[in-house]
C-alpha positions in Angstrom: 84.2 89.1 81.2 83.4 90.5 84.6 83.3 88.1 87.6 79.9 87.6 89.3 79.4 89.7 92.4 79.9 87.1 95.2 79.4 88.6 98.6 79.0 85.4 100.5 82.2 85.9 102.5 81.7 89.6 103.3 80.9 89.0 106.9 84.1 86.9 107.4 86.2 89.7 105.8 84.5 92.3 107.9 85.1 90.3 111.1 88.8 89.9 110.1 89.0 93.7 109.7 87.5 94.2 113.1 90.0 91.8 114.7 92.9 93.4 112.9 91.8 96.9 113.9 91.3 95.8 117.5 94.8 94.3 117.5 96.2 97.6 116.2 94.3 99.5 118.8 95.6 97.3 121.6 99.2 97.4 120.3 99.1 101.2 120.3 97.8 101.3 123.8 100.5 98.9 125.0 103.1 101.0 123.2 101.8 104.2 124.9 101.7 102.5 128.3 105.3 101.5 127.9 106.8 104.6 126.2 104.5 107.5 127.1 107.2 109.4 128.8 109.5 109.2 125.8 107.0 110.3 123.2 106.5 113.8 122.1 103.1 115.5 122.6 102.7 115.6 118.8 103.2 111.9 118.5 100.9 111.3 121.4 98.2 113.3 119.7 98.7 111.5 116.4 98.4 108.1 118.1 95.3 109.3 120.0 93.7 110.4 116.7 94.6 107.1 115.0 93.0 105.2 117.8 89.9 107.3 117.6 89.7 106.6 113.9 90.2 102.9 114.7 87.3 103.0 117.1 85.1 104.6 114.5 86.2 102.0 111.9 85.4 99.2 114.3 81.9 100.6 114.9 81.4 101.0 111.1 82.6 97.4 110.5 80.2 96.1 113.1 77.3 98.0 111.5 78.2 96.6 108.2 78.4 93.1 109.6 74.8 93.5 110.9 73.7 94.9 107.5 75.3 92.0 105.6 73.9 89.4 108.0 70.4 90.9 107.5 70.9 90.7 103.7 71.9 87.0 104.0 75.5 87.6 102.9 77.1 85.9 105.9 
C-alpha cells in the first residue's frame, strides 16, 4: 500500500537544502581564496561552473519555498 502524500515538512527540507548549498558555495570560495594560485585553469573553471549551478539551485529552492508556503505546506 502506498504511503499518503505528506508534504507538511517540504519547506523545512527545502530550507535545509538552501543552507547546505550555501555552505558548499562558501567552502568553495574559501578554497579558491586559499589555493587559487595552485589550481589549474580547468579546475578553476569547473569550480566556477559548480558555484554558478549552486546559485541557480539556491534561487530555485527559494522559489519553491515560496510556492510551498503559499500552498500551506510549510
